[in-house]
C-alpha positions as CSV (number, residue, x, y, z in Angstrom):
1,M,0.0,0.0,-0.1
2,T,1.3,3.4,-0.9
3,G,0.7,6.6,1.0
4,K,-0.9,7.1,4.4
5,P,-3.7,4.8,5.6
6,H,-7.0,6.5,5.9
7,L,-8.8,5.6,9.2
8,T,-11.3,8.3,8.5
9,G,-12.4,6.9,5.2
10,C,-15.7,5.9,6.6
11,K,-17.4,9.1,7.4
12,G,-19.7,9.7,10.3
13,T,-18.2,7.0,12.7
14,H,-17.3,7.3,16.3
15,F,-13.7,6.3,15.5
16,Q,-13.5,9.2,13.0
17,A,-14.6,11.6,15.8
18,V,-12.0,10.2,18.2
19,F,-9.3,10.4,15.6
20,R,-10.0,14.1,14.9
21,R,-9.8,14.8,18.6
22,L,-6.6,12.9,19.1
23,L,-4.9,14.2,16.0
24,P,-3.8,17.7,17.2
25,R,-2.5,16.3,20.5
26,L,-0.7,13.1,19.4
27,G,0.1,13.7,15.7
28,Y,-0.9,11.6,12.8
29,Q,1.1,8.3,13.5
30,S,0.2,8.2,17.2
31,A,-3.5,8.9,16.5
32,V,-3.6,6.1,14.0
33,W,-2.0,3.7,16.5
34,A,-4.5,4.8,19.2
35,I,-7.4,4.1,16.9
36,A,-5.9,0.8,15.9
37,H,-5.6,-0.1,19.5
38,R,-9.3,0.7,20.2
39,L,-10.4,-1.3,17.2
40,C,-8.3,-4.2,18.3
41,R,-9.9,-4.0,21.8
42,L,-13.3,-3.8,20.2
43,V,-12.7,-6.8,18.0
44,W,-11.4,-8.9,20.9
45,K,-14.5,-8.1,23.0
46,I,-16.7,-9.1,20.0
47,L,-14.9,-12.3,19.4
48,H,-14.2,-13.4,23.1
49,Q,-17.1,-12.0,25.0
50,G,-19.7,-12.3,22.3
51,I,-21.0,-8.6,22.6
52,R,-22.8,-7.0,19.8
53,Y,-21.4,-3.8,18.3
54,I,-23.7,-1.1,17.4
55,E,-22.2,2.0,15.7
56,Q,-23.5,5.1,17.5
57,G,-22.4,7.5,14.7
58,I,-20.5,10.7,15.1
59,E,-21.4,13.1,17.9
60,S,-21.8,16.7,16.9
61,E,-19.3,18.7,18.8
62,P,-20.4,22.2,19.8
63,K,-17.1,23.7,18.8
64,L,-17.5,22.3,15.2
65,L,-21.0,23.6,15.0
66,I,-20.0,27.2,16.0
67,Y,-17.0,27.1,13.7
68,R,-19.3,25.9,10.8
69,A,-21.9,28.6,11.5
70,K,-19.2,31.3,11.5
71,Y,-17.7,29.9,8.3
72,L,-20.9,29.9,6.5
73,A,-21.8,33.4,7.6
74,K,-18.5,34.5,6.3
75,Q,-19.2,33.0,3.0
76,L,-22.7,34.6,2.8
77,R,-21.0,38.0,3.7
78,K,-18.7,37.5,0.7
79,F,-21.8,37.4,-1.6
80,G,-23.2,40.6,-0.1
81,Y,-25.6,39.2,2.5
82,N,-26.0,40.7,5.9
83,V,-25.8,37.9,8.3
84,Q,-26.0,37.8,12.1
85,I,-25.6,34.7,14.1
86,T,-28.0,34.3,17.1
87,P,-28.2,31.2,19.2
88,A,-31.4,29.1,18.8
89,N,-33.3,28.2,21.8
90,K,-33.2,24.4,22.6
91,F,-36.3,24.5,24.6
92,P,-39.0,26.8,23.2
93,A,-40.9,28.7,25.9
């Protein structure tokens, strides 16, 4: 295999979210090994303890949501729109 292995090839997985959290702290190579270690432990549990694995999906991180909102607002301002970001109420009154 040539090039870097892509652990984040399957988008929307829990392991992708963990990899992205570990990447700035550990660097690429160590983050890959950390994810590989987690996957090995998961496979061991499935094979030896007979547990069922259910993918929970990626959790939406608040920092990413705020960053995305700011980025999209900036793009709209480029096109001449007047944009103001206001937080949405989670629980309507």
